[in-house]
N, C-alpha and C positions, 0 to 999 in steps of 0.2 A: 504494500500500500504506500503511495507516495507521501512524503513529508512536505507539508506546505506552510509557507509563511503567508498568512492572510493579508490581502490588500486592505488598506484603510478605506474609509468612506470616500475620502478625497481621491485616492488612487483609482477606485472603482469608477467614480464620476469622470475622471480624466480619460480612462480607458473607453468608457461608453461614448464619451464625447468624440474621441478620435475615430471610433468605429462608425459613427453616424454623420461625419462631415462629408462635404463634397470632395471626394478623392477616389481615385481608381480603387475598387474594392479589393483586388488582389494585393495591391501595395499596402493599403491601410490595415487589412486584416493580418497579413503576414507580420508587419511591423509591430502591431499591438500584441499579437499572440506570442511572438518571439520575445518581446520585452517582458511580458508577464511571466513566461516560463523561466527566462534568465534570472529575474530578480526575486521570484516568489516560489520557485520549486527548489526546495532544499535537497531532496533526495527522491529519485535519482537525479544527479546533476548532469546537465548537458552543456557542452561548449557551444559557442556560436557556430563553429564549423559543423557540429552535429545537427543543429537546428536548420542550417542552410541546406542540408541534404535529406532532412526528414520529410516524409510524405505529408501532404496537406491534412489528411484525415487524422493522423497521429498528433500533429501540431494542434489542430482544432480540439481534439479530445482532451489534451493536457491543459490548454488554456481555459477551456470550458469548465473543467473540474476545479481549477484554481479559482476562477471567478465565482462559481457557485458556492464553493467552500467558504470563500471570503464573505459572500452575502449572508450565508447561514451563520457565520461567526459573528456578524453584526446583529443577530437576532431576528433577521428577516425571514418570513415564511416562504419556502420554495414550493410553489404549486406546479403541477403538471399542466401548465398553461403556456402554450408556445404560439399564441395568436400573433404576438408582436414579431416573433422570429419569421413567420411566414410573410407577414406584411413587409418586413424589411427586405426579405428575399425578393418578393414581388417588385418592390420599388427599385432595388438595385438592378435587377434584370430588365426593368422597363426603361432605364436610362443608359445602361452600359451594355456593351457587347462583352459577354462573359463566357469563359471556357468552363469545361467540366471540373477542372481542379479548383477554380475559384468558387464554383457552385458548392463544392464540398466545404469550403470555409464558411460560406453563407448558411449552409444547412446545419446550423449548430443548435444546441440546447442551452445556450446562455439564458439564465432566468431574467430576461428583460423586465418581466412584470414586477419582480422584487426590486429591481433597480429604480423603478418609477418612484418608490418611496423616498429616494435620496434626492430627487430633482425638485428644486424650489423655483420660485417665480423669477429669480434673477439669472436663471440658467441661459446658456446660448440658445439661439433659434433652433438648432437641430435637436437639442434635448427637450425643449418645449414641444416641438413637433412630435418627438418620440412619445412623450406623455399623452399628447392628444390623439396620437395614432391608435392607441389601444382602445379608446372609447368611441372613436369616430369611424363611421363607415363611408364617409365622404370627405376624403383628405383635401380635395381641392376647395370644397366649400368651407371647411375648417380653416384652411390657409387664408381664404378670402376674408372670412369674418374676424380672424385674430391676427392677421399679418405675420404668419409663422415662417414665411419664405419657402419652407419645404412643404410638399414635394416640389423639386425644381422642374421647370418646364422649358427654360431656355437659358443659354449662357451668352454673356457679352464679353468679348475680349477687346480691351482698349490698349493704346500705347502707354499712357501715363496715368499717374495718380490723380491728376485734376479731374479726368473723366470718371474715375472710380468714385471720387468723393462727391462730385457735383451732378453727374447724370441722374443718379437715383433721386436726388432732391428736386431737380427740374421735372423729372417724370412724375413725382408725387404731386407737385403743384399743378401739373398739366392734367392729372387725373388718372395716371397709370402707375400705381404703386408697385414697385419691384417686389416688396415683401408680400404683398397680397397676390401678385401674379406669378410668383415663383421664378423671378429673374435674378440670376447670380452674375455679378460683374467682377472681372479679374483684370488688373493692370499688368501687362506683360513686362513693362520696363524697356520699351524701345521697339522700333518697327521690325527689326530682325527677330526679336523674341516673340513678337506677335505671330510671325510666320511659323516659327518652331512650335509654339503652343497650339496654333490652329491645326497643324499637321498631326500633332499628338492627339488632341481632343477629338478631331474629326474621325480618327480611327477607333477611338474608345467609346464615343458617345452615340446614342440613338436620337437624342434631342437636338433641336436647332442651335446653331452658333451664329451670333451676330458680331461681325468684326467691324470695329471703328478705328480708322487710321487717319493720320495727318495728311495734308495735301501733298507733301514731298515724298510720300511713300509709294509712288506709282510703280516702281520696280517690284517692291514687295507685294503690292496689290496684284500684279500680273503673276507672281509666284503662287498666290493663293487661288486665283480664279480657276485653274484646272482641277483643283481639289474640292471645290465647293460642292456639297451635296444638294439635293433638291430643296431641302428645308433651310439651308443656310442663307445668309445675307451679308453683304459687305458694303460699307459706306465709306467713301473717301471724302474727307472734309473739303468743301469748296473754298473755305475762307483761310486755310492755313492750319494752325493748331487749334485745339479746343479753346484755348484762352482767347483766340481771335473771334470765336463765335459768341463770346459773352457780350451782352449789350453794354455800350459805353456808359449809360446812366447807372447801371448796376455796379460797374467798376468804380465810377466816381463816388457813388454812395459808400461802397466798401472802403475805399481809401479815406474818405472824409470821416467815417465813423470809427475806423480802426487806427488810422494814423492821425492823432489829434493835431488840430491847428494846421493841417495841410492847406497851402495857399492855392488860389486860383491859378497863379503863375505855374505852380508845380503840376497842376492838372492839365495845362495847355497841351503838353506833348501827346495827350490821349487823342487829339484830333488829327495827328499826323498820320500819314499813310505808311506806318511801320508795323512790324510784328509786335503784338501786344506784350509778349514776354520781354522783348528788348526795351520797350518803353517802361515797363514796370521795373526792370533791372536798373534803369537809369534813375527813376524816381527814388528807389530804395537807396541807391548809391549816393544821390544828391543829398538825401536827408541824413547821411552818415550812419545808416542802419546796418544791420547784419546783411549778409548775402541774401538776395531774393530767392525764396524757395517755393516751388510750385505747390507743394503739399500744404504749407502754412497759408499761402495766399488762398488756396481753394477752401480751407476751413474758414478764413475771413469772409469770403464770398458767401459761403453757406449760411453764416450767421446773419447776413444782410439780405437774404432772399425774402421777398414779400408775396408776390402774386404772379399771375400769368404774364404781366407786362415785363417781367424779368427774363422771359424766355424769348430768345431770338428766333427768327424764322427757320434757320438751319437746325437749331436744337429741337424745335418743334417737329421738323421733318424727320429727324433721327428718331424721336420718340414714336411718331406715327409709323415709321418703317419697322421699328422694333415691335410695336404692338401687332402688326400684321404678320410678323415672322412666326411660323408655326410648322408643325410636322406636315401640315397639308399644303404649305406654300411651295412654290417652285423656286428654283435658283434665281436670286435677284442680285443685281449689281447696280451700283450708283456711282457715277463719276461726274 
């Protein structure tokens, strides 16, 4: 009989959180299961190299036994109720292309029902969704009513952090709430990384991918086009970068409210025909402030958003295109 060091409540929550995030099921289950076995199985003891060659069923059985023992050790009742396990299996196989080995990892008897007792109202979206998943027979309706984000229905890949921070906020004002509609946005960190991430996800996923790229990414745009599936969509910004799509009045309000006592003279460059990032870098430099950072400025803009008047025509077009993107849509490109 194995000798187990039980996981703490916090460790169980971390493990369940990692198992229910948006990530390739094979990667996340192997990582979590191996981590649990490495740190909490006292005897028999396995080396990392042993786990790397162990078959998936054995890995699953060991990790499952450790997790369930840990739940029991906390005084939680373990019932023969695996409704959640089936619902999680159905969900993962509905959005990912999964092989038989990965199916073995997903077909586990982790007592998720007992885990629900550990999840509070401050939990991440995926854990709140897990808790709701047990009692709801209409996951989409529950997501819509409670803004749970999960189950996911489409993925947005953007070049930078500005889009990741601001696009969901603009969409919410416009009336298309990402958390209610199951939209997950990822900033890839550059145009080349967008291509790599799209190649990866388009092979793994069954759900649509919406790609948003800057105007100078035409070469990368052409690299993606041949691999677009029928449900995917790509939008190349007409104005330059996402910062260039922000209304001037919104930027002026943000600067006035966030940088106290900024003068009209300092705001004059906003009317020049230059890239907005260059103008903002100059304003920050002129005021002797720290280096202009896109993420910090995006947070400043977020705090100054008011209503639909803060949404430029191109941002509105992006949201409308994203709203139309679905499993039933055909390949769409925009340039």
